[in-house]
C-alpha positions in Angstrom: 0.0 0.0 0.0 2.7 2.5 1.1 4.9 1.5 -1.9 2.0 2.1 -4.3 1.2 5.5 -2.8 4.9 6.5 -3.0 5.2 5.3 -6.6 1.9 7.0 -7.5 3.5 10.4 -7.1 6.5 9.5 -9.2 5.2 7.4 -12.1 2.8 8.8 -14.6 1.7 5.3 -15.8 0.2 4.6 -12.3 -1.6 7.9 -12.4 -3.0 7.1 -15.8 -4.1 3.6 -14.6 -5.8 5.0 -11.5 -7.7 7.7 -13.5 -8.7 5.1 -16.1 -10.1 2.9 -13.4 -12.1 5.8 -11.9 -13.5 7.0 -15.2 -14.4 3.4 -16.2 -16.1 2.8 -12.9 -18.6 5.7 -13.4 -19.7 4.2 -16.7 -19.7 0.7 -15.3 -21.9 1.6 -12.3 -24.5 3.3 -14.4 -24.8 1.0 -17.4 -24.1 -2.1 -15.3 -27.2 -1.3 -13.3 -29.3 -1.1 -16.5 -27.8 -4.3 -17.8 -28.5 -6.1 -14.6 -32.1 -4.9 -14.3 -32.7 -6.0 -17.9 -30.8 -9.2 -17.5 -28.8 -8.9 -20.7 -25.2 -9.5 -19.6 -24.9 -12.0 -22.5 -25.4 -9.2 -25.0 -22.6 -7.3 -23.3 -20.5 -10.4 -23.6 -21.1 -10.7 -27.3 -20.2 -7.0 -27.9 -17.1 -7.4 -25.7 -15.7 -10.3 -27.8 -16.4 -8.3 -31.0 -13.9 -5.6 -29.9 -11.1 -8.0 -30.6 -11.9 -7.7 -34.3 -11.7 -3.9 -34.1 -8.4 -4.0 -32.1 -6.8 -6.5 -34.5 -7.9 -4.5 -37.6 -6.8 -1.2 -36.2 -3.3 -2.5 -35.3 -3.0 -4.1 -38.7 -4.0 -1.0 -40.6 -1.8 1.2 -38.3 1.2 -1.0 -39.1 0.4 -1.1 -42.9 -0.4 2.6 -43.4 1.1 4.3 -40.4 -2.1 6.1 -39.3 -1.5 7.3 -35.7 -5.2 7.6 -34.8 -5.8 3.9 -35.5 -5.1 2.7 -31.9 -6.5 -0.6 -30.6 -8.9 1.4 -28.4 -10.2 3.4 -31.4 -10.7 0.1 -33.3 -12.5 -1.4 -30.3 -14.9 1.5 -30.1 -15.8 1.2 -33.8 -16.2 -2.6 -33.6 -18.3 -2.4 -30.4 -20.7 0.2 -31.9 -21.0 -1.8 -35.1 -21.8 -4.9 -33.1 -24.4 -3.1 -31.1 -26.1 -1.8 -34.2 -26.1 -5.2 -35.8 -27.6 -6.8 -32.7 -30.3 -4.1 -32.5 -31.2 -4.5 -36.2 -31.4 -8.2 -36.0 -33.5 -8.0 -32.9 -36.0 -5.8 -34.7 -36.1 -7.3 -38.2 -35.0 -10.9 -37.9 -37.0 -14.0 -36.9 -33.8 -15.7 -35.7 -33.5 -16.7 -32.0 -31.6 -14.2 -30.0 -29.0 -16.7 -28.8 -28.3 -17.6 -32.4 -27.8 -14.0 -33.3 -25.5 -13.3 -30.3 -23.5 -16.5 -31.0 -22.9 -15.4 -34.6 -21.9 -11.9 -33.7 -19.6 -13.2 -30.9 -17.8 -15.7 -33.1 -17.5 -13.6 -36.2 -16.0 -10.7 -34.2 -13.4 -13.0 -32.6 -12.7 -14.7 -35.9 -12.0 -11.3 -37.6 -9.7 -10.3 -34.8 -7.7 -13.5 -34.9 -7.3 -13.2 -38.7 -5.9 -9.7 -38.4 -3.7 -10.7 -35.4 -2.2 -13.5 -37.5 -1.3 -11.1 -40.3 0.3 -8.4 -37.9 3.9 -9.0 -37.0 4.7 -8.4 -33.3 1.0 -8.2 -32.3 0.7 -11.6 -30.8 2.7 -10.7 -27.7 0.1 -8.0 -26.9 -2.9 -10.3 -27.2 -2.9 -11.4 -23.6 -3.2 -7.8 -22.4 -6.3 -7.3 -24.5 -7.9 -10.6 -23.4 -7.2 -10.2 -19.7 -6.6 -6.4 -19.5 -3.5 -4.4 -18.6 -4.6 -1.2 -17.0 -0.9 -0.2 -16.4 -0.5 0.2 -20.2 -3.0 3.0 -20.6 -1.5 5.9 -22.4 -2.3 9.6 -22.3 -4.1 9.2 -25.7 -6.1 6.3 -24.4 -7.0 8.3 -21.3 -8.3 11.2 -23.4 -10.4 8.8 -25.4 -11.7 7.1 -22.3 -12.7 10.5 -20.9 -14.4 11.5 -24.1 -16.4 8.2 -24.1 -17.3 8.7 -20.5 -18.6 12.2 -21.1 -20.6 11.0 -24.1 -22.1 8.2 -22.2 -23.1 10.4 -19.2 -24.7 12.9 -21.5 -26.7 10.3 -23.4 -27.9 8.7 -20.1 -29.0 12.1 -18.8 -30.9 12.9 -22.0 -32.6 9.5 -22.3 -32.9 8.6 -18.6 -36.7 8.4 -18.4 -37.1 6.4 -21.7 -34.3 4.0 -20.7 -36.0 3.6 -17.4 -39.3 2.8 -19.0 -38.0 0.2 -21.4 -35.9 -1.4 -18.7 -38.9 -2.3 -16.5 -41.8 -2.6 -18.9 -41.1 -2.3 -22.6 -44.6 -3.1 -23.7 -46.1 -0.4 -21.5 -43.5 2.0 -22.8 -44.5 1.2 -26.4 -48.1 1.8 -25.6 -47.2 5.1 -24.0 -45.7 6.3 -27.3 -42.0 5.7 -26.6 -40.0 4.6 -29.6 -38.8 1.4 -27.9 -36.7 0.1 -30.8 -34.9 3.4 -31.1 -34.3 3.6 -27.4 -33.0 0.0 -27.3 -30.5 0.8 -30.1 -29.3 3.8 -28.1 -29.0 1.7 -25.0 -27.0 -1.0 -26.8 -24.6 1.7 -28.1 -24.2 2.9 -24.5 -23.4 -0.7 -23.5 -20.9 -0.9 -26.3 -19.1 2.3 -25.1 -19.0 1.0 -21.6 -17.6 -2.3 -22.8 -14.8 -0.4 -24.6 -13.9 1.4 -21.3 -13.8 -1.8 -19.3 -11.7 -3.7 -21.9 -8.9 -1.3 -21.0 -9.3 -2.2 -17.3 -10.0 -5.9 -17.1 -9.8 -7.2 -20.7 -12.3 -8.7 -23.1 -12.9 -12.0 -21.3 -13.5 -10.4 -17.9 -15.7 -7.4 -19.0 -19.0 -9.1 -18.2 -18.0 -9.9 -14.6 -17.1 -6.3 -13.8 -20.2 -5.1 -15.5 -22.5 -7.4 -13.6 -20.9 -8.1 -10.1 -21.0 -4.5 -8.6 -24.4 -3.8 -10.0 -25.8 -7.2 -8.7 -24.3 -6.4 -5.3 -25.9 -2.9 -5.3 -29.2 -4.5 -6.3 -29.2 -6.4 -3.1 -28.9 -3.3 -1.0 -31.2 -0.8 -2.8 -34.6 -0.8 -4.4 -34.4 2.3 -6.6 -32.4 2.5 -9.8 -30.6 5.9 -9.1 -29.5 4.6 -5.7 -28.4 1.3 -7.4 -26.3 3.3 -9.8 -24.5 5.2 -7.1 -23.8 2.2 -5.0 -22.7 0.2 -8.0 -20.3 3.0 -9.0 -18.9 3.0 -5.5 -18.3 -0.8 -5.6 -16.7 -0.4 -9.0 -14.3 2.2 -7.6 -13.4 0.0 -4.7 -12.8 -3.0 -7.1 -10.7 -1.1 -9.7 -8.7 1.1 -7.2 -8.3 -1.7 -4.7 -7.4 -4.3 -7.3 -4.8 -2.0 -8.7 -3.3 -1.4 -5.2 -3.4 -5.1 -4.2 -1.8 -6.3 -7.5 1.0 -3.7 -7.5 3.5 -5.0 -4.9 3.3 -8.7 -5.6 3.3 -8.0 -9.4 0.0 -9.7 -10.0 -2.1 -9.1 -13.2 -4.4 -6.2 -12.3 -7.4 -7.3 -14.4 -8.0 -10.7 -12.6 -7.2 -9.1 -9.2 -9.9 -6.4 -9.9 -12.4 -9.1 -10.8 -11.6 -11.2 -7.7 -12.1 -8.2 -5.5 -15.4 -7.4 -7.2 -16.5 -11.0 -6.6 -15.4 -10.7 -2.9 -17.5 -7.6 -2.5 -20.5 -9.4 -4.1 -20.0 -12.3 -1.7 -19.8 -10.0 1.4 -22.9 -8.1 0.3 -24.7 -11.5 -0.1 -23.7 -12.6 3.4 -24.7 -9.2 4.8 -28.1 -9.4 3.1 -28.7 -12.9 4.4 -27.9 -11.9 7.9 -30.1 -8.9 7.7 -32.9 -11.0 6.3 -32.6 -13.5 9.2 -32.6 -10.7 11.7 -35.7 -9.1 10.2 -37.5 -12.4 10.3 -36.6 -12.9 13.9 -37.9 -9.4 14.7 -41.2 -10.1 13.0 -41.6 -13.4 15.0 -40.8 -11.7 18.3 -43.9 -11.0 20.4 -44.7 -7.3 20.9 -45.4 -7.8 24.6 -43.8 -10.5 26.7 -46.3 -11.7 29.4 -43.5 -13.3 31.5 -41.5 -10.1 32.1 -42.0 -8.3 35.5 -44.4 -5.4 35.3 -46.4 -6.7 32.3 -50.1 -7.3 32.5 -51.0 -10.9 33.2 
C-alpha cells in the first residue's frame, strides 16, 4: 500500500491507470445497473468479444499505413458500436432466435480479430493484455479517449434517462405510452458498447461481463431504486478497480483478474450481509410485541 502511494507520485503510468479505473467505474456503475435490471449480460459479452476484431484490424492498418489515430482502443470503439447496431437491427427485423444472433456476432468478431492478429507482426505478444486487461499500459491518448467516451455516455444517459428507465422495466407499456422502444433500445445497446470499450482497457475482453455485472448485482441487493443502485454500483466499481490496482502492484500480479476477484469478494460480502439482515428481520417479526412473562407486564 505504502509502496503504491509512493510510486503513484513518481510514475505517470500509475496515475493514468488510477484515472482510467475511476472513469471506467462511473460508466460501469451506471450502465451495469441497466444491464443487470434488464438481464442482458450475455449481450454485453457478445459486444465485448467483437472488440477483438476492431483491435486487430486497427493494429494491422496502423502497421500497414502508419495512421496514428488507429489505436486498438479506437478500433475497439468502432467494432463495439457496429456490433451493437447489428444486434439491434437483427432483434427488430430478424426472426432468428436471439441466442443464435449473439453466438454469430460473438464468433464472427473473434474470428476477424484472430485473422488480423495472425497477419500483424509483433502483435501476438500484446494479445494477452487485451484478453485479460493491462490497465498499467493505458497511455495519455487512451486516457483522453476514455474521458471522451465517459462524457458522451453520461450525456446520453442524462438525455434519455426516463425512456431508458421505461424500457428497462416494462417495454410493452413504454411502447403503448408512445415511446420509440426500438430506437431507445438501439441507443441503449450503443451505451453498453461504449461501456464495454472502457472496461476492456481495465480488465480485458474476457472479464468485462464480470465487472459489468458483479458490482451492479451487489448494489441491487442493497437498494430498491435505480438511481441509488447506480450510485452504490459505481462506489463498488471504484473499490474494485482502485483496490485491485493497489493489491496487485507490490506482488506484481495481473491487475485485471485481481480487480475481478475483489469485485467477486464484494459481491459475496454483500450477499452474506443481506442474508444476515434478512434472518434478523424475520426474527424481529416473529418476536412478540409484549412478553407476558416479564415483570411489570399485565397478566
